[in-house]
Phi, psi and omega in degrees: 000339191292338190267005186271145184276145179243085183272159182237154178258134171262130192243166185286131177276346179208171174284134183165192183257140181265146179219092183291146180289171177268079178237119185289133168314131179101355187274144180270134179233134170284160173306134185096347182302133187284133175252358177132192179233152165239117188261128177248181178297334188252338191202169171244130186240124174278143183240134181220157169305130182273357187195157174300145177175189189240135175283111188270329185189134169281139182243004177225170173233165177304123175103344169315141174263130187234160165253169181290126180100356179280147179291143175244324182203163172256135174240144170256110181291138181273134183242142178271139177281000000 
């Protein structure tokens, strides 16, 4: 079981239109790396990686409409040994 990945979902913080950052799947990301924006009628909210990891998969495309809590991407966190 130790070699199985423990992935995490990055979710939309607000309802709006997604504008993902130009980050390729498989890229290593330090915590705080911008993953894009969600634009609502009132504001633009930045989305960033909450921890060091690898971007496993984008679950949205540019211009997709999302609700707060909808999944945007999957990340495999990096664990220090």
